[in-house]
C-alpha positions as CSV (number, residue, x, y, z in Angstrom):
1,M,-111.4,163.1,-153.2
2,T,-113.2,165.6,-151.0
3,N,-116.3,164.3,-149.3
4,K,-119.5,166.0,-150.5
5,I,-121.6,168.0,-148.0
6,N,-125.3,167.0,-147.7
7,S,-128.2,169.1,-146.5
8,L,-129.2,168.9,-142.9
9,R,-131.8,166.3,-142.0
10,G,-135.4,167.6,-142.2
11,M,-134.3,170.8,-144.1
12,P,-135.1,170.1,-147.7
13,D,-134.1,172.1,-150.8
14,F,-136.8,173.4,-153.1
15,Y,-136.1,173.2,-156.8
16,P,-137.9,175.1,-159.7
17,E,-140.2,172.1,-160.2
18,D,-141.2,172.4,-156.5
19,I,-141.4,176.2,-156.4
20,I,-143.9,176.2,-159.3
21,S,-146.6,174.9,-156.9
22,W,-145.6,177.3,-154.1
23,T,-145.8,180.6,-156.0
24,P,-149.5,180.5,-156.8
25,V,-150.5,179.6,-153.2
26,E,-148.2,182.3,-151.7
27,N,-149.6,184.9,-154.2
28,K,-153.2,183.9,-153.4
29,L,-152.6,184.1,-149.7
30,E,-151.1,187.6,-150.1
31,E,-154.0,188.6,-152.2
32,I,-156.5,187.5,-149.5
33,F,-154.5,189.2,-146.8
34,N,-154.5,192.4,-148.7
35,S,-158.2,192.1,-149.4
36,Y,-158.7,192.2,-145.6
37,S,-156.5,195.4,-145.4
38,I,-153.7,193.6,-143.5
39,N,-150.1,194.9,-143.7
40,E,-147.0,192.8,-144.0
41,I,-144.4,192.6,-141.1
42,R,-141.0,190.9,-141.2
43,T,-139.2,189.9,-138.0
44,P,-135.9,188.1,-137.5
45,I,-135.7,184.3,-137.6
46,M,-133.6,184.4,-134.4
47,E,-134.5,185.8,-131.0
48,Y,-133.4,185.5,-127.4
49,T,-134.4,182.1,-126.1
50,D,-136.2,183.7,-123.2
51,L,-138.8,185.1,-125.6
52,Y,-140.0,181.6,-126.3
53,K,-139.7,180.3,-122.8
54,R,-142.0,183.1,-121.6
55,S,-144.4,182.9,-124.4
56,V,-144.7,179.4,-125.7
57,G,-144.1,178.1,-122.1
58,D,-141.4,176.2,-120.2
59,T,-143.6,173.1,-120.1
60,S,-144.4,172.9,-123.8
61,D,-142.8,170.3,-126.1
62,I,-141.5,173.1,-128.3
63,V,-139.3,174.6,-125.6
64,N,-138.4,171.3,-123.9
65,K,-137.6,169.2,-126.9
66,E,-137.9,171.0,-130.3
67,I,-136.3,174.4,-130.1
68,Y,-133.0,175.1,-131.8
69,S,-130.9,177.0,-129.2
70,F,-127.3,177.9,-128.8
71,N,-125.1,180.4,-127.0
72,D,-123.5,183.1,-129.0
73,R,-120.0,184.6,-128.3
74,N,-121.4,186.7,-125.5
75,D,-122.8,183.6,-123.9
76,Q,-126.4,184.8,-124.6
77,S,-128.8,182.0,-125.4
78,L,-130.4,182.5,-128.8
79,S,-133.0,180.4,-130.7
80,L,-134.3,180.0,-134.2
81,R,-137.9,180.9,-134.2
82,P,-140.3,177.9,-133.7
83,E,-143.4,180.0,-134.5
84,G,-144.1,183.6,-135.6
85,T,-146.4,185.2,-133.0
86,A,-144.0,185.8,-130.2
87,G,-141.5,187.6,-132.4
88,V,-144.3,189.9,-133.8
89,I,-145.5,190.8,-130.2
90,R,-141.9,191.4,-129.1
91,S,-141.4,193.8,-132.0
92,I,-144.7,195.6,-131.3
93,I,-143.7,196.1,-127.7
94,E,-140.2,197.3,-128.7
95,K,-141.6,199.9,-131.1
96,K,-144.2,201.0,-128.4
97,L,-147.2,200.0,-130.6
98,D,-148.8,197.8,-127.9
99,Q,-151.4,200.5,-127.1
100,Q,-152.8,200.8,-130.6
101,Q,-154.7,198.5,-133.1
102,S,-152.7,196.8,-135.8
103,K,-153.2,194.1,-138.4
104,F,-150.2,192.2,-139.7
105,W,-149.3,189.2,-141.9
106,Y,-146.0,187.4,-142.3
107,M,-144.6,184.6,-144.2
108,G,-141.3,182.7,-143.8
109,P,-139.3,179.8,-142.4
110,M,-139.7,178.4,-138.8
111,F,-137.5,175.7,-137.1
112,R,-138.3,172.8,-134.8
113,Y,-136.1,169.8,-133.9
114,E,-138.5,166.9,-134.3
115,R,-138.5,163.6,-136.3
116,P,-138.9,164.5,-140.0
117,Q,-142.0,162.9,-141.7
118,K,-144.4,163.8,-144.4
119,G,-145.8,167.3,-143.8
120,R,-143.5,167.9,-140.8
121,Y,-139.9,169.1,-141.3
122,R,-137.2,170.7,-139.1
123,Q,-137.2,173.8,-141.3
124,F,-140.8,174.5,-142.4
125,H,-142.7,177.5,-143.6
126,Q,-145.6,179.4,-142.2
127,A,-147.8,182.3,-143.1
128,G,-149.5,184.0,-140.2
129,I,-152.0,186.7,-139.3
130,E,-152.0,188.8,-136.1
131,L,-154.9,191.1,-135.3
132,L,-153.7,193.2,-132.3
133,G,-155.6,195.5,-129.9
134,F,-159.0,194.1,-130.7
135,E,-161.3,192.7,-128.0
136,E,-163.1,189.4,-128.4
137,G,-166.0,189.8,-130.8
138,K,-165.6,191.4,-134.2
139,A,-162.0,190.4,-134.7
140,D,-162.9,186.8,-134.1
141,F,-165.5,186.9,-136.8
142,E,-163.1,188.6,-139.2
143,L,-160.5,185.9,-138.7
144,I,-163.0,183.0,-139.2
145,S,-164.2,184.8,-142.4
146,M,-160.6,185.0,-143.6
147,I,-160.1,181.2,-142.9
148,C,-163.2,180.5,-145.1
149,S,-161.7,182.8,-147.8
150,I,-158.4,180.8,-147.6
151,I,-160.1,177.4,-147.8
152,N,-162.4,178.5,-150.7
153,G,-159.8,180.6,-152.5
154,L,-157.3,177.8,-152.6
155,K,-160.0,175.2,-153.3
156,I,-159.1,172.9,-150.5
157,K,-161.4,169.9,-150.2
158,N,-162.6,167.6,-147.4
159,T,-162.0,170.2,-144.7
160,T,-163.2,170.7,-141.2
161,L,-162.7,173.9,-139.2
162,K,-162.8,172.9,-135.5
163,I,-163.5,175.7,-133.0
164,N,-163.5,175.8,-129.2
165,H,-163.2,178.3,-126.4
166,L,-160.7,178.0,-123.5
167,G,-162.3,180.8,-121.4
168,D,-159.9,183.2,-119.6
169,K,-156.9,182.4,-117.5
170,Q,-158.9,181.6,-114.5
171,S,-161.3,179.3,-116.4
172,K,-158.3,177.3,-117.7
173,Q,-156.9,177.0,-114.2
174,D,-160.2,175.8,-112.7
175,F,-160.7,173.3,-115.4
176,A,-157.2,172.0,-115.3
177,K,-157.5,171.5,-111.5
178,E,-160.7,169.5,-112.0
179,L,-159.2,167.5,-114.9
180,V,-156.2,166.5,-112.8
181,S,-158.4,165.4,-109.9
182,F,-160.5,163.3,-112.3
183,L,-157.6,161.6,-114.1
184,S,-155.6,160.9,-110.9
185,S,-157.2,157.5,-110.6
186,Y,-156.3,156.6,-114.2
187,K,-152.6,157.3,-114.0
188,D,-151.7,153.6,-114.3
189,Q,-153.4,153.6,-117.7
190,M,-151.4,156.6,-119.1
191,D,-148.3,156.5,-121.2
192,E,-145.2,158.5,-120.2
193,K,-146.2,161.4,-122.5
194,D,-149.7,161.9,-121.0
195,L,-148.3,161.5,-117.4
196,E,-145.9,164.3,-118.1
197,R,-148.7,166.4,-119.5
198,L,-150.8,165.7,-116.4
199,N,-148.0,167.2,-114.2
200,T,-147.0,170.1,-116.4
201,N,-149.8,171.1,-118.8
202,P,-153.0,169.1,-118.1
203,L,-155.1,170.7,-120.9
204,R,-152.8,169.0,-123.5
205,I,-154.2,165.7,-122.4
206,L,-157.3,166.6,-124.3
207,D,-155.2,166.3,-127.4
208,T,-154.0,162.7,-126.5
209,K,-153.7,160.1,-129.3
210,D,-154.3,157.3,-126.8
211,H,-157.7,155.9,-127.6
212,N,-158.2,154.5,-124.2
213,I,-157.6,157.9,-122.5
214,Q,-159.9,159.5,-125.2
215,E,-162.7,157.2,-124.0
216,I,-162.0,157.9,-120.3
217,L,-162.1,161.7,-121.0
218,K,-165.7,161.4,-122.4
219,S,-166.9,160.8,-118.8
220,G,-164.7,163.5,-117.3
221,P,-165.2,167.2,-116.8
222,S,-165.9,169.3,-119.9
223,L,-164.3,172.7,-120.5
224,K,-167.6,173.8,-121.8
225,D,-168.9,173.8,-118.2
226,F,-166.1,176.1,-117.0
227,I,-166.5,178.9,-119.5
228,P,-169.1,181.7,-119.5
229,N,-172.3,181.4,-121.5
230,S,-171.1,184.2,-123.7
231,A,-168.2,182.0,-124.9
232,N,-170.5,179.2,-125.8
233,E,-172.8,181.7,-127.6
234,L,-169.8,183.0,-129.6
235,L,-169.0,179.4,-130.8
236,E,-172.6,178.8,-131.8
237,N,-172.8,182.2,-133.5
238,I,-169.6,181.6,-135.5
239,Q,-170.9,178.2,-136.6
240,S,-174.3,179.5,-137.7
241,T,-172.8,182.5,-139.5
242,F,-170.1,180.8,-141.5
243,G,-171.5,177.2,-141.6
244,D,-172.6,177.7,-145.2
245,L,-169.1,178.8,-146.3
246,C,-167.0,176.3,-144.3
247,N,-167.6,173.0,-142.6
248,I,-167.4,174.2,-139.0
249,E,-167.5,171.9,-136.0
250,I,-167.5,172.8,-132.3
251,D,-164.9,170.5,-130.6
252,N,-164.9,170.9,-126.8
253,N,-161.6,168.9,-126.6
254,L,-159.7,171.2,-129.0
255,V,-156.7,172.8,-127.3
256,R,-153.6,174.5,-128.7
257,G,-150.1,173.5,-127.7
258,L,-148.9,177.0,-126.8
259,D,-149.4,178.4,-123.3
260,Y,-150.5,181.8,-124.3
261,Y,-153.9,180.9,-125.8
262,T,-157.1,182.0,-124.0
263,G,-160.5,182.4,-125.5
264,L,-161.4,181.2,-129.0
265,V,-159.1,178.5,-130.5
266,F,-159.4,176.8,-133.9
267,E,-157.8,174.3,-136.2
268,A,-158.5,173.6,-139.9
269,T,-157.9,170.0,-141.1
270,S,-158.2,168.1,-144.3
271,S,-158.6,164.3,-144.6
272,D,-156.5,164.5,-147.8
273,L,-153.4,165.1,-145.6
274,G,-153.5,161.8,-143.8
275,A,-152.4,161.4,-140.2
276,Q,-150.9,164.9,-139.9
277,D,-154.2,166.5,-141.1
278,A,-154.0,170.1,-139.6
279,F,-152.9,172.8,-142.0
280,L,-154.0,175.9,-140.1
281,G,-154.5,176.8,-136.5
282,G,-154.6,179.6,-134.0
283,G,-156.7,181.5,-131.5
284,R,-156.9,184.4,-129.1
285,Y,-153.9,185.3,-126.9
286,D,-155.0,188.3,-124.8
287,I,-152.4,187.8,-122.1
288,L,-149.3,187.5,-124.3
289,S,-148.3,191.1,-124.5
290,E,-148.2,191.4,-120.7
291,M,-146.3,188.1,-120.4
292,L,-143.6,189.7,-122.6
293,G,-143.4,193.0,-120.6
294,G,-145.8,195.0,-122.7
295,K,-149.2,196.7,-122.1
296,D,-152.5,194.8,-121.8
297,M,-153.3,194.1,-125.5
298,P,-156.0,191.8,-126.6
299,A,-155.1,189.8,-129.8
300,I,-156.0,187.0,-132.0
301,G,-154.1,185.2,-134.8
302,L,-153.5,182.2,-137.0
303,A,-150.7,180.3,-138.6
304,I,-150.8,178.3,-141.8
305,G,-148.4,175.4,-142.6
306,L,-147.3,176.2,-146.1
307,E,-145.9,172.8,-146.9
308,R,-149.2,171.2,-145.9
309,I,-151.6,173.7,-147.5
310,I,-149.6,173.6,-150.8
311,S,-149.9,169.9,-151.0
312,I,-153.8,170.1,-150.9
313,A,-154.5,173.4,-152.7
314,T,-156.0,172.9,-156.1
315,I,-155.2,176.4,-157.4
316,S,-153.4,176.3,-160.8
317,P,-150.0,177.8,-161.5
318,S,-150.2,181.0,-163.6
319,N,-149.7,180.3,-167.2
320,K,-147.1,183.0,-167.9
321,K,-146.2,183.1,-171.6
322,K,-142.6,182.3,-172.5
323,V,-140.7,183.6,-175.5
324,A,-137.2,182.5,-176.5
325,F,-134.5,184.8,-178.0
326,I,-131.6,183.2,-179.8
327,T,-128.7,184.5,-181.8
328,S,-126.8,182.8,-184.7
329,T,-123.4,184.1,-183.8
330,S,-121.8,185.2,-180.5
331,N,-120.4,188.5,-181.8
332,I,-123.9,190.1,-182.0
333,A,-124.9,189.0,-178.5
334,P,-124.4,192.4,-176.9
335,L,-127.0,194.0,-179.2
336,A,-129.4,191.1,-178.6
337,F,-129.2,191.6,-174.8
338,K,-130.0,195.3,-175.3
339,I,-133.0,194.4,-177.4
340,A,-134.1,191.9,-174.9
341,N,-133.9,194.5,-172.2
342,Q,-136.2,196.8,-174.2
343,L,-138.7,194.0,-174.7
344,R,-138.8,193.1,-171.0
345,S,-139.5,196.8,-170.2
346,A,-142.3,196.8,-172.7
347,N,-144.1,193.7,-171.3
348,S,-143.1,192.3,-167.9
349,E,-145.9,189.7,-168.0
350,I,-143.8,187.6,-170.4
351,S,-140.9,185.3,-169.5
352,L,-138.2,186.1,-172.0
353,D,-135.6,183.3,-172.1
354,M,-132.3,184.5,-173.6
355,D,-130.3,181.6,-174.9
356,L,-126.8,181.8,-173.3
357,T,-125.2,178.8,-175.1
358,E,-122.9,178.4,-178.1
359,S,-125.1,175.7,-179.6
360,S,-126.3,175.5,-183.2
361,I,-129.4,177.3,-184.3
362,K,-131.1,173.9,-184.6
363,A,-130.2,172.9,-181.1
364,K,-131.4,176.3,-179.8
365,L,-134.7,175.9,-181.5
366,R,-135.2,172.4,-180.0
367,R,-134.5,173.8,-176.6
368,A,-137.0,176.7,-177.1
369,N,-139.6,174.2,-178.2
370,K,-138.9,172.0,-175.1
371,T,-139.4,175.0,-172.8
372,N,-142.9,175.6,-174.2
373,A,-142.0,178.9,-175.7
374,S,-144.8,180.4,-177.9
375,H,-142.4,182.4,-180.1
376,V,-138.8,182.5,-180.9
377,F,-137.0,185.7,-181.9
378,I,-133.9,185.0,-184.0
379,L,-131.1,187.6,-184.6
380,G,-128.2,186.9,-187.0
381,D,-125.8,188.9,-189.2
382,E,-128.2,189.2,-192.0
383,E,-131.0,190.5,-189.7
384,I,-128.6,193.0,-188.2
385,N,-127.6,194.3,-191.7
386,N,-131.3,194.8,-192.6
387,N,-132.4,196.1,-189.1
388,L,-134.8,193.1,-188.8
389,I,-135.5,190.2,-186.4
390,I,-137.1,186.9,-187.3
391,V,-140.2,185.9,-185.4
392,K,-141.0,182.2,-185.5
393,Y,-144.3,180.9,-184.2
394,L,-144.1,177.6,-182.3
395,R,-147.6,177.1,-181.0
396,E,-149.6,178.6,-184.0
397,D,-149.9,177.6,-187.6
398,V,-148.4,181.0,-188.7
399,E,-145.5,181.6,-191.1
400,Q,-142.4,183.1,-189.6
401,T,-141.9,186.7,-190.4
402,N,-139.3,189.5,-190.4
403,V,-140.1,192.6,-188.4
404,S,-138.4,195.8,-187.4
405,L,-137.4,196.4,-183.8
406,K,-140.3,198.9,-183.4
407,E,-142.7,196.3,-184.8
408,L,-141.2,193.6,-182.5
409,I,-141.9,195.7,-179.4
410,E,-145.5,196.2,-180.5
411,L,-145.9,192.5,-181.2
412,Y,-144.3,191.7,-177.8
413,K,-146.8,193.9,-176.0
414,E,-149.7,191.9,-177.5
415,I,-148.4,188.4,-176.9
């Protein structure tokens, strides 16, 4: 007996009963993106590994531990994308669009090798927004407005939108230097992960889960003191402008795990998610284009974890009407398929389920009822001879009737 092949760990299948909760969320997100006049872009799921080393950062957990990389037949190192922004910027530079303003959205799978758990998989899905070529200011407000639209449009509850400002590249370096100096006397209290961060990417220590280090940091230097007054004013202005639409909190310890962030950063969380409570995050990355060999191009973006946001969205699936079409004998099936084709052309809003089995009429009717069909169209030899089709009502107290094909098409339009 041949051994069966299972799916890879952390890369789940999605069945129709799963997809039913994905579609309305994806459609709503696309509707919101379009309402902000943002265009879709699609980039490959695989890039040269060097793209992520230069953008995400050699010292990040993503590159060091989580990225899926391999050498191809030409001994080139390739990687499955762990996030979407770097690929978008690479494509913009390649098409020489890095000197103009663009607005893009994308949606698709990402890959990271980490321990699978609820809300975190090795193949996961993200939707993202990139506003390219826009200086700090208006674009930041536009993106925060969009986040509020997403939270409210998907009816997500118990949310907090945390915002912070990292300053520019120099601000980050000055603060990191002061932070390392302050924490040097507490090294003996740090775990291995925080010690590694102290040596490679000190700002990530602000994101520590160690409660003892969290308490120590309260008496340490604050990033707020290293950024210009205009940055603090931006945070306060965002909070006062959108505070009535979203629950916004200024969190001076908020950092993002990717090296390319400067300026505004943000993260949306929901207590309904449990320990892994973030479902959206992003920020400004004005230096990324130059890091990847392009022109100076200010930019800001966000990414949404679809698995997480789908689990907390309370938007209802669309109630698309379903109609069943059954035949009493197989020899008339070709004509039935042609009629079904005409019906689908007349009203694409209805799901027409053509019965493909050789079961009895009674069994086919049971199946139609089980699938929640509102109507059943029945075609048999007698109906063919009389140019009629039986219409049976399953959800209304209406007698079944015989109609012509022309009448059937008009009825189908009105269902």
